[in-house]
Every structure is written in C-alpha cells, then in structure tokens.
C-alpha positions in Angstrom: 0.0 0.0 0.0 1.3 3.4 -0.9 1.6 6.0 1.9 -1.6 8.0 2.4 -2.1 11.4 3.9 -4.3 11.7 7.0 -7.2 13.0 4.8 -6.8 10.1 2.3 -6.6 7.6 5.2 -9.9 9.0 6.7 -11.6 9.1 3.3 -10.6 5.5 2.5 -11.0 3.8 5.9 -13.6 5.9 7.9 -16.2 3.1 7.4 -13.9 0.7 9.2 -13.3 3.1 12.0 -17.1 3.5 12.3 -17.4 -0.3 12.4 -14.9 -0.6 15.2 -16.9 2.0 17.2 -20.1 0.1 16.5 -18.5 -3.2 17.5 -17.5 -2.0 21.0 -20.7 0.0 21.4 -22.7 -3.2 20.8 -20.5 -5.1 23.2 -20.9 -2.4 25.9 -24.7 -2.2 25.2 -25.3 -5.9 25.9 -22.8 -6.0 28.8 -24.7 -3.1 30.4 -28.1 -4.8 29.9 -26.9 -8.2 31.1 -25.1 -6.8 34.1 -28.1 -4.8 35.1 -30.5 -7.8 34.7 -28.2 -10.1 36.7 -26.8 -7.8 39.4 -29.5 -5.1 40.1 -30.9 -6.3 43.5 -34.5 -5.8 42.4 -34.2 -7.6 39.1 -36.3 -10.8 39.0 -33.3 -12.6 37.3 -31.0 -11.6 40.1 -33.5 -12.8 42.7 -33.9 -16.1 40.8 -30.1 -16.7 40.7 -28.8 -16.0 44.3 -25.5 -17.6 43.4 -22.9 -15.1 42.1 -21.1 -18.0 40.3 -24.3 -18.9 38.5 -24.9 -15.2 37.5 -21.3 -14.9 36.2 -21.7 -18.1 34.2 -24.9 -16.7 32.6 -23.1 -13.4 31.9 -20.2 -15.3 30.4 -22.4 -17.3 28.1 -24.4 -14.3 27.0 -21.4 -12.1 26.3 -19.6 -14.9 24.5 -22.6 -15.2 22.1 -22.7 -11.4 21.6 -18.9 -11.3 20.9 -19.2 -14.2 18.4 -22.0 -12.3 16.7 -19.9 -9.1 16.4 -16.8 -11.0 15.1 -18.7 -12.9 12.5 -21.0 -10.1 11.4 -20.2 -8.5 8.0 -19.0 -5.3 9.7 -16.8 -7.3 12.1 -15.3 -9.3 9.2 -14.5 -6.0 7.3 -12.8 -4.2 10.2 -11.3 -7.2 11.9 -13.5 -6.7 15.0 -10.6 -5.7 17.2 -13.0 -3.6 19.4 -10.1 -3.3 21.9 -7.1 -1.0 21.7 -4.9 -3.7 23.3 -5.7 -6.0 20.4 -5.2 -3.3 17.8 -1.7 -2.3 19.0 -0.7 -6.0 19.2 -1.8 -6.3 15.6 0.2 -3.2 14.8 3.3 -4.8 16.3 3.0 -7.8 14.0 2.3 -5.8 10.9 -1.4 -6.4 10.4 -2.4 -2.8 10.7 -0.7 0.5 9.9 0.2 3.1 12.6 -2.4 5.6 11.3 -5.2 3.0 11.2 -4.2 1.8 14.7 -4.6 5.4 16.0 -8.0 5.9 14.4 -9.1 2.4 15.5 -8.2 3.3 19.0 -10.1 6.7 18.9 -13.1 4.9 17.4 -13.1 2.2 20.1 -13.0 4.8 22.9 -15.8 6.8 21.2 -17.9 3.7 20.8 -17.5 2.7 24.5 -18.3 6.2 25.8 -21.3 6.6 23.5 -22.8 3.2 24.5 -22.5 3.8 28.2 -24.0 7.2 27.9 -26.9 5.8 25.9 -27.5 3.0 28.5 -27.4 5.6 31.2 -30.5 7.2 29.6 -32.3 4.1 28.5 -31.8 1.9 31.6 -31.9 4.8 34.0 -31.6 4.4 37.8 -31.0 0.7 37.9 -27.9 1.2 35.8 -26.7 4.0 38.1 -27.4 1.9 41.2 -24.3 1.3 43.4 -24.2 -2.4 42.6 -24.0 -1.7 38.9 -22.5 1.9 38.7 -22.4 1.9 34.9 -20.8 -1.5 34.7 -17.5 -0.2 36.0 -14.6 -2.6 36.2 -12.8 -2.5 39.6 -10.3 -4.7 41.4 -11.6 -7.5 43.6 -11.1 -7.8 47.4 -7.4 -8.8 46.9 -6.6 -5.3 45.5 -5.1 -3.6 42.5 -1.9 -5.7 42.1 -3.8 -9.0 42.0 -6.2 -7.4 39.5 -3.1 -6.3 37.4 -1.8 -9.8 37.5 -5.1 -11.3 36.5 -5.6 -8.8 33.7 -2.1 -9.5 32.4 -2.5 -13.2 32.3 -5.9 -13.3 30.6 -4.8 -10.6 28.1 -1.6 -12.4 27.2 -3.3 -15.8 26.7 -6.1 -14.3 24.6 -3.7 -12.4 22.3 -1.3 -15.3 21.8 -4.2 -17.6 21.0 -5.6 -15.1 18.6 -2.3 -14.7 16.8 -1.9 -18.5 16.4 -5.5 -18.9 15.2 -5.6 -16.1 12.6 -2.4 -17.5 11.0 -3.5 -21.1 10.9 -5.4 -22.2 7.9 -7.5 -24.7 9.9 -8.1 -22.4 12.9 -8.6 -19.1 11.2 -12.4 -19.5 10.6 -12.8 -20.5 14.2 -11.0 -17.5 15.7 -14.3 -15.8 16.6 -15.6 -18.8 18.4 -12.3 -19.4 20.2 -12.2 -15.8 21.4 -15.9 -15.9 22.4 -15.3 -19.1 24.4 -12.3 -17.5 26.2 -14.4 -14.4 27.1 -17.1 -16.6 28.4 -14.7 -18.5 30.6 -12.9 -15.4 31.8 -16.2 -13.7 32.8 -17.3 -16.8 34.7 -14.0 -17.4 36.5 -11.8 -14.3 36.5 -14.3 -11.5 37.1 -14.0 -11.6 41.0 -10.3 -10.8 40.7 -10.3 -7.8 38.4 -13.8 -7.3 37.0 -12.6 -8.8 33.7 -11.9 -5.9 31.5 -9.1 -6.9 29.0 -10.0 -3.6 27.3 -8.9 -0.1 28.2 -11.6 1.5 26.1 -14.3 -0.7 27.7 -13.2 0.3 31.2 -12.8 4.0 30.3 -16.4 4.2 28.9 -17.9 3.0 32.2 -15.4 5.0 34.3 -16.2 8.2 32.4 -19.9 7.9 33.0 -19.5 6.9 36.7 -16.6 9.3 37.3 -14.9 6.4 38.9 -11.2 6.6 38.4 -9.9 4.3 41.1 -7.3 1.8 39.8 -7.8 2.9 36.2 -4.1 2.4 35.7 -4.6 -1.4 36.0 -6.9 -1.6 33.0 -4.8 0.7 30.9 -1.4 -0.9 31.5 -1.9 -4.7 32.1 -3.8 -5.5 28.8 -1.6 -3.2 26.7 1.7 -4.6 28.1 0.4 -8.2 28.0 -0.8 -8.1 24.4 2.3 -6.4 23.2 4.5 -9.0 24.8 2.3 -11.7 23.3 3.0 -10.2 19.9 6.7 -10.1 20.6 6.7 -13.7 21.7 4.8 -14.8 18.7 7.3 -13.0 16.4 10.3 -14.6 18.1 8.8 -18.1 18.3 7.6 -18.1 14.7 10.6 -16.0 13.4 8.5 -14.0 11.0 5.6 -11.6 10.7 2.2 -13.3 10.4 0.7 -13.7 7.0 -3.0 -13.5 6.3 -5.5 -10.7 6.1 -4.4 -7.2 7.1 -6.9 -4.8 8.6 -8.8 -2.8 7.6 -9.6 -4.7 4.5 -9.6 -2.4 1.5 -12.6 -2.7 -0.9 -10.4 -3.9 -3.6 -9.2 -6.8 -1.4 -12.6 -7.7 0.1 
C-alpha cells in the first residue's frame, strides 16, 4: 500500500473506524443490559439466581454469544473486529495494521464505548446507576489492584497469543471468533471476581467516564496493553516471522 495522507486515510477507511466504534458499542450495550439484569438487586433474574457464580456463568455465556455475533458479522469481518485498543496495538506490532489506522481504530473504540454507556445511562436509568451496577464499571476484587493487574495481564496475554496463532493457521482461522468468544465466556465466569474482567482499556474508560470512577484505572490501561504487546513479541520470536494472512482494515479492492 502506498503512503496515504491523513485525509486520504480517513476518506478511505472511515467506514472501518465506524465499524470498530459500532462493535465496541454493541459489546458495551449488551454488557450493560446483562449486568443490570443479573446484578441489580430488584431484578427478577438476580433474585432467581442468588449464586454469584451462577450469574457470572450466565453473563459469560451471554457475552460470549454477543462477541461471536460481532466478530462474524459483515462489519466485524470487514474491520477485523478488534474492538479493543490492546488487540489493535498488538496487531500493529505484528504488521497487520498501519500506525495511522491503529490510531484511528483506538479513537473509534473509545468513542464507541463512551457513547454506548451514555446511551445506556439514559435508556436503563436508575438501575444502571445503582451502586451495585454503577455503569458496569470494572474494579479490582477484594485482593486489591496488584492482584487485578496480574489477573488482567494473564488473561490478556493468553487471549492475544491464542488469537495470533488462530488467525495465522489455515485450519483455525475461521474458528477465531468462536475461540475468542469461548475464552471471554470462561474469563467472565471465573476471572471477574479478581479484576472485574476488562481486557480492554476503552471498555473500562467508557464506564469510568460515566460513573466518574477513576480508582485503579491504571490497572486496566497498563496490564492489557503490556500483555498483548508481549504476546505479539513472543509470537514473532517463536515463529521468526511476521504473520501472514489478512491485514486490517480490508480495502474494498481486497474484500
């Protein structure tokens, strides 16, 4: 691809940036709805499922299905459905996305997360603002910020390394969305009590901005970004080459 100016990049790829914003907005919309239904004390579903483990399992299953839908949707296939700055910058490291596109993807992801939470704030109303939900903020568990950092690091590293292996394997590539969705479901069911299960700086910022809850935000900005970058570095060293396959965003001529 020849070098493009900022204006040319925007004119050529703005639909892909919009799709990234849409993807994370959809994820945040359903995460907000499911979290409110499951955790709001007066919700019939919350009362029917007194076990937190059961509620987290339901949340994991639901969000796994949502994520798979986003990844396999036509828009997700076109943009790559990163919907996560940590994933975008890991893909930049391995050469699957340009620097300029990575920057615009990141801005779009943050915009999508912020817009979705603000919309849910209006549509769901007081239950969404209730202290048990508080705009679906991610926060460390009882063990504190450093345990949350470690948990976020591990789940982000594993996710990114698995994704890099899958998208560059002819047999696994078509299953990448299902693999990621399954990991997200397991993470939500098992890891949430330790860090709130973010994996995603933009996702966490969208909720934190609405709730004005900035405690331990550094955990969710540093752990996923460092972990996914290191996963990309390890992949390059182990496989001794840059991954082949589709680069994102997919140009119309290549689609």
